[in-house]
N, C-alpha and C positions, 0 to 999 in steps of 0.2 A: 837444818840451818835456812832458816830464809832464800828466798830465793836472789830478791836485789844485793842479798851482799854474795853470792856467786860470778864468777868470771863471767864475764860478756863473751871468751873467748870461743869460738866453737869448738877447739880440737880440745880445749878442756872439761868441755859438756860433754863431748863424745863416751870420755874415757871412764865419764860416772856411772856409776853401775843404779843398773835398773834402765838408764839414758836408751837402750837401742830399743826396749823392750814399751816402751811408750807410744801410743799414736798408734799409727802406721796402721787405720783399717781401712784406710784408700787402695793401697800393695797387698792385703790381705783380700780386700772384696775382691778387687782384680784377678787375683791369685784362686779363687774360688770358682771367679767367670773361667777362667778356662780349663780348671780341673773337674769342674762339677756342674759350672751352672749352662752354658753353651753348651756340651753334647747332649744333658738332659732333656734342656729346652728344647733344643735342632731336630732333638731323635723324635722325640713327644710328636712333637711340631707334623713333620714329617709322616711320621707313622698313623697322626690322625685325616691328614690332609689325606693321604692314596687310601686309607682305609674308608673314608666317605667318598671318594669316585668311585670304591670297587662295591658300593652300599650299593651305590645311585643308582649303578649299567652293573651287575653279575656279569655280562658277557665281555667288557673290557677284559675277563684276566686273561680271557687266551687270544687277545689285539697284541701284535707284537710290536706294534711303537709306543703301548699303555707298558710294555713289557720295559723294551727300551727304554721308554722316561722311567720308571722305575730303579733299573741298573744304576741310572746316569746321578740317582738323587742319590741312594744308597751308594752309589759306589765316591762320590764328594762327601756326602756325611764322613764316612768312614775316615779318610784322610783327614779330612779338617778335623777332628775330631783326637783322629795320631794326635796331628799337629798342634793344637792346645793344648792337648793334657801334658804333653813334652815339653811345651813354651812355659805351661801352669809349674809341672814340677823343675825347670830351670832357672825359675823369679824364686819357688821357694830354696831350693838348695843352692843354687850358684851365688856367691858375692864378686860377679865378674860383671864386665859392660858388656860383655857379651851375650849377661841372659838379658838383660834389657835391648840388644839389637833385636835379638830371637823371638822378644816376645811380640814386641812392634812389628816384625816382618811379620809373627803369625797373625798377628788383629789385625793387618791389610790380604795376608790370604782365606784365613777364615770366615773373613766376613765376606767382604764387596769383592774377594778372590771366588770367592765360593758360586754365585753368580757367574762371575766369569768361566766357569769353569763348566757347570753345565752347559751353557751354551757351546766351549769345546768337546763336549761331551754327544753334541747332536754333529757335529762337523767329526766328529772320529766316527761317527757309524755313517760318516758318506750324505746327511743328511742334514745341506748351509741352509735348507729355506729352511727348517723346524730353524737352526741354530740362530736366526736373524727374528725368525717371531721370537724364540724365547727371550731373543735383547728385547726385543719389543716392548710384549709381555710385562719385560719385572725389571720395567729401563724405574719407575718409581721405588723400586722396593730395591734397588743400584744404589740408586742416591741416597735411601736411606740410613744404607749400609756401611757407608761411607762414613756416617756421624758417630757411631759409639770410635772407631780404628781412632778416631782422630783425637775426642775427645780423651782416649789415656795414651794415644801417644801422646801429644802435651802434655799432659796428666805426665809419664813417666819421662821424659827431656827437661822439665821441669821443676821439679822436684827438690824441695833441701831432702827430702828423707829417704826417695829415693839417689838420688848422689851419693849425698851418706854411704848408704850402704851397698854401693854397686861399684863407689869412685870413691873410696875412703881416703884416696891419697890426694887429693883435688884441696878438702879443703882446709 
């Protein structure tokens, strides 16, 4: 039956067979980013950066400051990876508003929060000067790391498809 003869009522369209499988590419992309993209990208880039530092100066391996830096980097990476994967799985498997709220929280914790957590790692080691220097050095990255969570947060809160999937009673 042609689309022009179908009811324009969203409630009746939601019950149509195959309707929920159409589209959803952005939500699928976000779930992929959470589960695979972000952990893979950040793991590879962190590994490459640390490897280049070590190759440029092999004696750095014995530097206690560099070892602490590596511990902070990998601790934050593993924590944000756990959060990211759990948010992706929750968006994928759960159809409740809590999944969206959790995903938004993880977006902000895993991207700009990771920069702040690395600075907090230096505070943990009792080095407030390095914490401040880290924030100064990474201020541009901190600002840019807010762009992606902002875009995805707007999508998650404004998308009709997300609203229909996670808040089905509101339509």
